[in-house]
VMD Tcl script that draws the C-alpha trace (Angstrom):
set ca {
  {93.70 -171.74 18.98}
  {92.91 -175.25 20.12}
  {92.68 -175.87 23.87}
  {93.68 -179.02 25.67}
  {93.47 -180.28 29.22}
  {96.68 -180.47 31.23}
  {96.61 -182.57 34.39}
  {99.07 -181.60 37.09}
  {99.47 -182.90 40.61}
  {99.58 -180.55 43.59}
  {103.36 -180.98 43.74}
  {103.74 -180.21 40.03}
  {101.61 -177.06 40.31}
  {103.59 -175.92 43.33}
  {106.90 -176.57 41.52}
  {105.72 -174.75 38.39}
  {104.68 -171.68 40.39}
  {107.97 -171.71 42.31}
  {109.86 -171.89 38.99}
  {108.20 -168.79 37.57}
  {110.10 -165.51 37.89}
  {109.09 -163.03 40.57}
  {106.17 -160.86 39.35}
  {107.10 -157.40 38.07}
  {105.06 -154.34 37.17}
  {105.91 -154.65 33.48}
  {105.00 -158.35 33.35}
  {103.07 -159.55 30.31}
  {99.29 -159.81 30.86}
  {99.44 -163.40 29.58}
  {102.01 -164.37 32.22}
  {100.02 -162.56 34.91}
  {96.87 -164.42 33.87}
  {98.69 -167.76 33.82}
  {100.16 -167.15 37.28}
  {96.73 -166.24 38.70}
  {95.06 -169.29 37.17}
  {97.76 -171.62 38.45}
  {97.54 -170.12 41.94}
  {93.75 -170.47 41.93}
  {93.96 -174.09 40.76}
  {96.49 -174.87 43.51}
  {94.28 -173.28 46.16}
  {91.25 -175.23 45.00}
  {93.24 -178.45 44.79}
  {94.45 -178.04 48.36}
  {90.89 -177.46 49.53}
  {89.63 -180.65 47.88}
  {89.70 -183.65 50.21}
  {90.70 -186.18 47.53}
  {93.67 -184.20 46.21}
  {92.03 -183.73 42.83}
  {91.41 -180.35 41.26}
  {87.76 -179.36 41.32}
  {88.09 -176.29 39.11}
  {87.00 -176.21 35.48}
  {88.66 -173.43 33.50}
  {87.62 -174.67 30.06}
  {85.08 -171.88 29.52}
  {86.81 -169.04 31.34}
  {87.56 -165.75 29.61}
  {91.27 -165.08 29.60}
  {94.17 -163.76 27.60}
  {95.40 -167.32 27.03}
  {92.98 -168.08 24.18}
}
mol new
graphics top color blue
foreach p $ca { graphics top sphere $p radius 0.5 }
foreach p [lrange $ca 0 end-1] q [lrange $ca 1 end] { graphics top cylinder $p $q radius 0.2 }
display resetview
């Protein structure tokens, strides 16, 4: 599967996370992984002084590949 970079602003990340359904115990591992990665990116973006994401997930091991 080919990967691509998606650029989202802090507001867009926040909106996307708010739009996702409430986590459940029987949630798909792919959805769980996506939620965790989005939350981590949002945290790192909020910690960056310039408002730009500083995380690089291009080489991470995940269920999204």
